[in-house]
C-alpha positions as CSV (number, residue, x, y, z in Angstrom):
1,M,42.0,108.3,40.8
2,N,44.7,106.7,43.4
3,I,43.8,102.9,43.5
4,A,45.6,100.9,46.3
5,S,47.8,98.1,45.3
6,S,47.3,95.9,48.5
7,P,44.8,95.9,50.9
8,L,47.3,97.4,53.5
9,E,47.5,100.3,51.5
10,A,43.8,100.8,51.3
11,A,43.9,100.2,54.8
12,Q,46.3,102.8,55.6
13,A,44.4,105.7,53.6
14,R,41.3,105.2,56.0
15,T,40.5,107.2,58.5
16,F,38.0,107.9,61.3
17,D,35.3,110.8,60.7
18,D,34.7,112.8,63.7
19,G,31.5,111.1,65.4
20,D,31.8,107.7,64.1
21,H,30.2,105.1,66.3
22,F,30.7,101.2,66.5
23,D,29.3,98.4,68.5
24,V,32.8,97.7,69.5
25,L,36.3,99.2,69.3
26,I,39.4,97.1,69.1
27,V,42.8,99.0,70.3
28,G,45.7,97.3,68.6
29,A,46.2,95.6,65.4
30,G,49.0,92.9,66.6
31,I,48.4,89.2,67.5
32,S,45.7,90.0,70.2
33,G,43.8,92.7,68.2
34,I,43.7,90.2,64.9
35,D,42.7,87.4,67.0
36,A,39.8,89.7,68.6
37,A,38.8,90.6,65.4
38,Y,38.5,87.4,63.9
39,H,36.3,86.0,66.6
40,L,34.3,89.0,67.0
41,Q,33.4,88.6,63.1
42,Q,32.9,85.1,63.4
43,D,30.6,85.3,66.5
44,H,28.8,88.5,66.2
45,P,28.7,89.2,62.4
46,D,26.1,91.9,62.8
47,R,28.0,93.7,65.4
48,S,29.9,96.8,63.4
49,F,33.6,97.1,64.9
50,A,37.2,98.9,63.9
51,M,40.6,98.1,65.1
52,I,42.6,101.5,66.1
53,E,46.2,101.4,65.5
54,R,48.8,103.7,66.3
55,Q,51.6,102.4,64.1
56,A,51.5,102.6,60.4
57,E,51.1,98.9,59.8
58,F,49.8,95.7,61.7
59,G,52.1,93.2,63.6
60,G,52.6,95.2,67.0
61,T,55.8,93.9,68.5
62,W,56.6,92.4,65.3
63,R,56.8,95.9,63.7
64,T,58.5,97.5,66.5
65,H,61.4,95.2,66.9
66,R,63.5,95.6,63.7
67,Y,67.1,94.5,65.3
68,P,69.1,91.8,63.6
69,G,67.9,88.2,63.9
70,I,64.4,89.2,65.4
71,R,62.4,85.9,66.0
72,S,59.8,84.2,68.0
73,D,61.1,82.5,71.1
74,S,57.8,80.7,71.3
75,D,56.8,77.6,69.1
76,L,54.6,79.2,66.2
77,H,52.2,76.1,66.1
78,T,51.3,77.5,69.4
79,F,52.0,81.1,68.9
80,G,50.0,81.1,65.8
81,F,46.4,81.1,65.4
82,S,44.2,78.3,66.3
83,W,42.1,79.2,63.3
84,K,45.1,79.6,60.6
85,P,47.2,76.5,60.6
86,W,51.1,77.4,60.9
87,K,52.7,75.4,58.1
88,K,56.3,76.5,58.3
89,K,59.6,76.0,60.8
90,A,58.4,76.1,64.5
91,I,60.7,78.9,65.3
92,A,60.4,81.9,62.8
93,E,62.0,85.2,62.0
94,A,59.8,88.4,62.3
95,Q,59.3,88.7,58.5
96,L,57.6,85.1,58.3
97,I,55.4,86.1,61.1
98,L,54.4,89.5,59.7
99,D,53.8,87.3,56.1
100,Y,51.5,84.9,58.1
101,L,49.4,87.8,59.9
102,D,49.0,89.5,56.5
103,Q,47.8,86.2,55.2
104,A,45.3,85.9,58.0
105,M,44.1,89.3,57.6
106,E,43.5,89.1,54.0
107,E,41.8,85.6,54.2
108,Q,39.3,87.0,56.7
109,D,39.1,90.4,55.4
110,L,40.5,92.1,58.1
111,H,42.4,95.0,56.5
112,R,39.6,97.0,55.9
113,R,38.5,97.1,59.7
114,V,42.0,98.8,60.7
115,R,42.6,102.7,61.0
116,Y,46.2,103.0,61.2
117,G,48.1,106.2,62.5
118,H,45.5,106.9,65.3
119,E,46.5,107.1,68.9
120,V,43.9,106.7,71.9
121,V,44.6,109.7,74.0
122,S,41.7,109.2,76.6
123,A,38.6,107.1,76.9
124,D,35.4,108.3,78.9
125,W,32.2,106.4,79.7
126,S,28.9,107.7,80.2
127,S,26.5,105.7,82.0
128,D,23.6,107.5,80.9
129,D,24.4,106.6,77.2
130,A,26.2,103.3,78.1
131,R,29.1,104.3,75.7
132,W,32.5,105.1,75.5
133,T,33.9,108.4,73.9
134,L,37.4,107.8,72.6
135,H,39.4,110.9,72.1
136,L,41.8,110.3,69.3
137,R,44.8,111.8,67.7
138,R,45.6,111.2,63.9
139,L,49.2,111.3,63.7
140,A,49.5,112.3,60.2
141,D,48.1,115.7,60.9
142,G,47.5,115.9,64.5
143,A,43.8,116.2,64.2
144,D,41.8,115.4,67.2
145,L,38.8,113.1,66.8
146,R,35.9,111.7,69.1
147,V,34.6,108.4,68.0
148,T,32.2,106.2,70.2
149,C,31.5,102.3,70.9
150,N,29.3,100.4,73.1
151,F,32.2,98.1,74.2
152,L,35.9,98.7,74.3
153,W,38.6,96.0,73.9
154,M,42.3,96.6,74.8
155,C,44.3,94.5,72.8
156,Q,47.5,97.0,72.6
157,G,50.1,94.8,74.4
158,Y,51.8,95.6,77.8
159,Y,54.6,97.9,77.2
160,E,55.2,101.1,75.5
161,H,56.4,100.6,72.1
162,R,58.0,104.0,71.5
163,E,61.0,103.4,74.0
164,G,62.6,100.6,75.6
165,Y,63.9,100.3,79.3
166,T,67.3,101.7,79.7
167,P,68.8,102.3,83.1
168,R,71.1,105.0,83.7
169,W,74.5,104.5,84.4
170,P,77.5,106.6,85.4
171,G,79.2,108.1,82.8
172,M,77.0,107.1,79.8
173,D,77.5,110.6,78.5
174,D,81.3,110.0,78.5
175,F,81.0,107.1,76.1
176,K,82.2,108.0,72.5
177,G,80.6,105.4,70.9
178,E,76.7,104.6,69.9
179,I,74.4,103.3,72.2
180,L,71.3,101.5,70.9
181,H,68.2,100.0,72.2
182,P,66.6,97.0,70.4
183,Q,63.4,98.5,70.1
184,T,64.4,101.5,68.4
185,W,67.0,99.7,66.2
186,P,68.0,102.2,63.3
187,E,67.5,100.4,60.0
188,D,70.9,101.3,58.5
189,Q,72.7,100.5,61.3
190,D,76.1,99.2,60.2
191,L,78.1,96.9,62.9
192,E,80.9,96.0,60.7
193,G,84.3,96.1,62.1
194,K,83.0,97.2,65.1
195,K,83.1,95.7,69.0
196,V,79.7,95.3,70.2
197,V,78.8,94.8,73.8
198,V,75.0,93.7,74.4
199,I,74.0,94.5,77.7
200,G,71.4,91.8,78.9
201,S,70.7,88.0,79.1
202,G,67.2,87.6,77.9
203,A,65.5,86.3,74.9
204,T,66.7,89.6,73.0
205,A,70.4,89.2,73.6
206,A,70.2,85.7,72.9
207,T,68.8,86.6,70.0
208,L,71.2,89.6,68.9
209,I,74.4,87.7,69.8
210,P,74.2,85.2,67.0
211,A,72.8,87.3,64.6
212,I,75.7,89.7,64.6
213,A,78.6,87.3,65.8
214,G,81.1,86.7,62.9
215,K,79.9,90.0,61.3
216,C,81.2,92.6,63.9
217,A,84.6,92.7,65.2
218,K,83.9,91.5,68.6
219,A,80.6,90.5,70.2
220,V,80.1,90.3,73.8
221,M,76.9,89.7,75.9
222,L,77.3,91.5,79.4
223,Q,75.2,90.2,81.9
224,R,75.0,91.1,85.7
225,S,73.8,87.6,86.4
226,P,72.7,84.2,84.3
227,T,69.6,83.5,82.5
228,W,68.3,80.0,81.8
229,F,68.6,79.0,78.2
230,A,66.9,76.0,76.5
231,P,68.6,75.0,73.2
232,R,66.3,73.4,70.8
233,P,66.8,71.8,67.5
234,T,65.0,73.3,64.4
235,H,64.6,70.0,62.9
236,D,61.7,67.9,64.5
237,E,61.4,64.5,63.5
238,F,58.1,64.3,65.0
239,Q,56.9,67.2,62.8
240,A,58.8,65.9,59.8
241,T,56.7,62.5,60.0
242,L,53.6,64.4,60.6
243,A,54.1,66.5,57.5
244,S,54.9,63.2,55.3
245,L,51.4,62.0,56.0
246,G,49.6,64.4,54.0
247,L,47.2,65.3,56.6
248,P,44.9,68.1,56.3
249,D,46.2,71.3,57.4
250,D,44.1,71.9,60.5
251,Q,44.6,68.4,61.7
252,Y,48.4,68.6,61.2
253,H,48.3,71.7,63.3
254,D,46.1,70.4,66.0
255,I,48.3,67.7,66.6
256,M,51.6,69.7,66.5
257,R,49.7,72.3,69.1
258,R,48.9,69.3,71.3
259,K,52.3,68.1,71.2
260,V,54.1,71.2,71.8
261,L,51.4,72.0,74.6
262,K,52.2,68.6,76.4
263,M,56.0,69.4,76.4
264,Q,55.5,72.8,77.7
265,E,52.8,71.5,80.6
266,D,55.8,69.2,81.5
267,I,58.5,71.6,81.5
268,I,56.4,74.1,83.8
269,R,55.1,71.3,85.9
270,R,58.9,70.3,86.5
271,S,59.8,73.9,87.1
272,F,57.8,73.9,90.3
273,E,57.9,70.2,91.4
274,E,61.8,69.5,90.6
275,P,63.6,72.6,89.9
276,E,67.3,71.1,90.7
277,A,66.7,68.2,88.2
278,L,65.3,70.7,85.3
279,G,68.1,73.1,85.8
280,E,71.0,70.3,85.7
281,E,69.2,69.3,82.4
282,L,69.5,72.7,81.0
283,L,73.0,73.1,82.0
284,G,74.0,69.7,80.6
285,A,72.4,70.8,77.1
286,A,74.4,73.9,77.3
287,R,77.7,71.9,78.0
288,A,76.8,69.5,74.9
289,Y,77.4,72.6,73.1
290,L,80.0,74.5,75.1
291,G,82.3,71.8,75.9
292,P,83.2,70.5,79.3
293,D,85.7,73.1,79.9
294,Y,83.5,75.7,80.1
295,P,82.5,77.7,83.4
296,L,78.7,76.9,83.1
297,E,78.5,77.8,86.7
298,R,79.6,81.4,86.2
299,D,77.6,82.2,83.0
300,F,74.7,79.8,82.7
301,R,73.5,79.1,86.4
302,P,70.8,81.5,87.6
303,S,70.0,82.2,91.2
304,Y,66.3,81.7,90.6
305,R,64.4,78.2,89.5
306,P,63.8,77.6,85.9
307,W,60.7,79.6,84.4
308,R,60.6,81.9,87.4
309,Q,62.1,84.2,84.7
310,R,61.4,83.6,80.8
311,L,63.1,80.5,79.5
312,A,65.0,81.9,76.5
313,L,65.0,79.3,73.7
314,I,68.2,78.8,71.4
315,P,67.4,77.2,68.2
316,D,70.0,74.8,67.5
317,G,72.1,76.3,70.5
318,D,73.1,79.1,67.9
319,M,74.4,81.2,70.5
320,F,76.3,78.4,72.4
321,Q,77.7,77.7,68.9
322,A,79.0,81.3,68.4
323,I,80.6,81.3,71.7
324,R,82.4,78.2,71.0
325,R,83.6,79.2,68.1
326,G,85.1,82.1,69.5
327,E,82.8,84.6,67.8
328,A,80.9,85.7,71.0
329,E,81.7,85.9,74.5
330,V,79.7,86.1,77.5
331,V,81.0,88.4,80.4
332,T,79.3,87.9,84.0
333,A,80.0,91.1,85.8
334,K,78.2,94.5,87.5
335,I,78.7,97.7,85.8
336,E,80.8,100.2,87.5
337,R,80.6,103.3,84.8
338,F,80.4,103.9,81.0
339,E,83.9,105.5,79.8
340,A,84.8,106.8,76.6
341,D,85.9,103.6,75.0
342,G,83.7,101.2,76.5
343,I,82.5,99.9,80.1
344,R,84.3,99.6,83.2
345,L,83.5,96.5,85.1
346,D,83.2,96.2,89.0
347,D,86.4,94.2,89.1
348,G,88.2,97.0,87.3
349,R,88.4,95.5,83.8
350,L,87.6,97.7,80.7
351,L,85.3,95.9,78.2
352,E,86.2,98.0,75.1
353,A,83.1,98.8,72.7
354,D,82.3,100.8,69.6
355,V,78.4,100.3,70.1
356,I,76.5,99.5,73.5
357,V,73.3,97.7,73.1
358,T,71.0,97.8,76.1
359,A,68.9,94.9,75.7
360,T,67.7,95.7,79.1
361,G,63.7,95.2,78.7
362,F,60.5,97.0,78.4
363,N,58.7,100.0,80.1
364,L,55.2,98.3,81.5
365,L,52.4,100.4,80.0
366,P,49.1,99.2,81.1
367,L,46.2,99.6,78.8
368,G,48.4,101.5,76.5
369,G,48.7,104.6,78.8
370,V,45.0,105.7,78.1
371,R,43.5,107.9,80.5
372,F,40.1,106.1,81.7
373,A,37.2,108.2,83.3
374,V,33.5,107.1,84.2
375,D,30.8,109.8,84.3
376,G,33.7,112.4,84.7
377,E,35.9,110.7,87.3
378,G,39.3,109.6,86.5
379,V,39.8,105.7,87.1
380,S,43.1,104.9,88.8
381,L,44.1,101.3,87.6
382,P,46.4,100.4,90.6
383,E,43.4,100.8,92.7
384,Q,41.3,98.5,90.8
385,W,40.9,94.8,90.6
386,L,41.3,92.3,87.8
387,N,38.5,89.8,87.3
388,R,39.6,86.7,85.4
389,G,42.6,88.5,84.3
390,I,40.3,90.0,81.8
391,M,38.2,92.6,83.1
392,I,38.6,95.6,85.4
393,T,36.8,96.7,88.2
394,G,35.5,100.5,87.7
395,L,35.6,100.2,83.9
396,P,32.3,99.1,82.4
397,N,32.3,97.2,79.1
398,L,35.8,96.6,78.7
399,A,38.0,93.9,78.2
400,W,41.8,93.3,78.2
401,T,43.6,91.0,76.4
402,F,47.1,90.0,78.1
403,G,48.4,86.8,77.1
404,Y,50.6,84.2,78.9
405,L,54.1,84.8,80.1
406,R,55.0,80.9,79.9
407,T,52.9,79.2,77.3
408,S,52.2,81.4,74.0
409,W,50.7,84.6,74.2
410,T,48.1,83.6,72.0
411,M,46.7,80.8,73.6
412,R,45.2,83.1,76.1
413,A,44.4,85.7,73.2
414,D,42.2,82.6,72.2
415,L,40.7,82.0,75.7
416,V,40.0,85.7,76.4
417,A,38.5,86.4,72.9
418,A,36.1,83.4,73.6
419,F,35.0,84.5,76.8
420,V,34.4,88.2,75.5
421,S,32.3,86.6,73.0
422,R,30.3,84.6,75.3
423,L,29.9,87.7,77.5
424,L,28.4,89.9,74.8
425,R,26.0,87.2,73.8
426,H,25.0,86.7,77.2
427,M,24.4,90.4,77.4
428,D,22.1,90.2,74.3
429,E,20.1,87.5,76.0
430,K,19.6,89.6,79.2
431,G,18.8,92.5,77.3
432,V,21.2,94.9,79.1
433,R,23.5,97.6,77.7
434,S,26.5,97.4,80.4
435,V,28.5,94.9,82.5
436,T,31.0,96.0,85.1
437,P,33.2,93.9,87.7
438,T,32.4,94.5,91.1
439,L,33.6,93.0,94.3
440,R,30.9,91.1,96.0
441,E,30.4,91.4,100.0
442,E,32.3,88.7,100.6
443,D,35.4,89.8,98.4
444,R,35.7,93.5,100.0
445,Q,38.1,92.3,102.8
446,M,40.5,90.3,100.4
447,E,44.0,91.1,100.5
448,P,45.5,92.8,97.4
449,R,48.3,91.2,95.9
450,P,50.4,92.3,92.9
451,W,48.7,91.2,89.4
452,I,51.6,88.9,88.7
453,D,52.9,86.8,91.9
454,P,56.5,87.2,92.2
455,E,57.0,83.8,93.5
456,N,55.4,82.7,90.3
457,F,57.2,84.9,87.9
458,N,59.8,87.6,88.7
459,A,61.0,89.2,85.3
460,G,62.5,92.7,85.5
461,Y,59.7,94.5,83.6
462,I,57.1,92.5,85.6
463,M,58.7,93.8,89.0
464,R,59.3,97.4,87.9
465,G,55.8,97.9,86.8
466,H,53.8,96.3,89.6
467,A,52.7,99.7,91.0
468,L,50.9,100.5,87.7
469,M,48.7,97.6,87.3
470,P,45.3,96.4,88.6
471,R,45.6,94.1,91.7
472,Q,44.3,90.4,92.2
473,G,42.8,88.9,95.0
474,D,43.0,85.5,96.8
475,R,40.0,84.1,95.4
476,G,38.2,83.5,92.2
477,P,37.4,85.0,90.0
478,W,39.8,87.7,91.4
479,V,42.9,85.8,90.6
480,N,45.3,86.2,87.6
481,S,46.8,82.6,87.6
482,Q,48.8,82.9,84.1
483,D,48.1,79.0,84.1
484,Y,46.9,78.0,80.4
485,Y,46.2,74.4,81.8
486,E,43.9,75.6,84.3
487,E,42.3,78.6,82.4
488,R,41.8,76.2,79.3
489,E,39.3,74.5,81.7
490,S,38.1,77.6,83.7
491,L,37.3,80.4,81.4
492,P,35.3,78.6,79.1
493,A,33.3,77.3,82.2
494,A,33.1,80.5,83.8
495,D,29.9,81.8,85.5
496,L,28.6,84.9,84.0
497,E,26.2,85.1,86.8
498,D,28.5,84.5,89.8
499,G,27.6,88.1,91.3
500,T,30.6,89.7,90.4
501,L,29.5,90.8,87.2
502,V,26.8,93.8,87.4
503,Y,24.8,94.3,84.3
504,R,22.6,97.3,84.0
């Protein structure tokens, strides 16, 4: 008899049987899916549920990305779960995060809930049966399966995990070296003695550069335009003092969360109210690492206000330190074309390279690319409306966990989980089988707006993906505010009988 040596190995051996039925199916076993499963198990212990995960292991984005130095760019006291205190350093590497997720799942007995290696191809809703039928593909053998559920909870993230976004530049086929994307990093990749150019200036590039600097012959970050960076010390005196007091883990975790959230709230507020002053402070922090003679205006002053795109965190200014030591370089220029030996810039320079890394972002993939149909009719997501940024018109008994872009992702995952749990309880109390977000009469003339307001947040992957996503409106509950400090009050108090949720 084959005995699994761990809860994960036991879970990897499980599969669905054709025709299985569950009260709730959760798609995704990353941060969002694990959080949803915890809340569902705590608040609705009598409901049957399972988690569907395409990859062979839990962790989502922390499994997908394996490039050198991969780490969080959010504070783990807020990125971690509210129900499991984070006890280690605030900015953590991927393996520490995966270990934490493994412990969380084991403590809550969630490993047994996951079915790995299953891809959701399509989902069909039957109003007569009040249930979803999911068409799954089991990746191990290609088998097609049908499973059903009363409620579908999409927690699969927001981008295509199988490949990242790489623009096409002239001459790419002429380059004789390697072109890599961080999202599909080869595990045996050797950069020793090689000239490496990383195209991009976001959090991924800011992580890669210090991780490879000093280990390769040359590390260059090539950016078309600058990004705002926020160096932050990894040693937190407040945290050290708090840790020495011997508080219970939950109290320590709660205080650290509150401290980090207050700091984030102040920075976000200032990014709207006094962006120039905040920008000067960020440049001043960079100057402290790079020295007075570095051309900061050229390489580190973006054209947009802080936090209109993601503010990239640099622990202990490690990227700046690598630049000052001469192990790394920033080049701000546009790409003319690729050539055999590197990249020709628009100013005529040739940037020599053996390896080019395209840290150029994600391909947005709403709801995992699943094809949805209701009573045989296909549902076009871009024609639908977001209700509280959680539910979608035209899709009954479905919730979508999409976290925050500024505050840690998990803070919204928690709020969404609490909302869904309350909604399920409300449906039980009403004795209804389905709920569908629906425009009220007074909402039908709303002007459709992009799911994320570009004036609020305009990162490249957001702008590229607007046409794929459901819309938001100009009034509640059709506004997708992406504001934790507003939603932490509004979502728990949301009126489930406001006329926008139609029960049957």
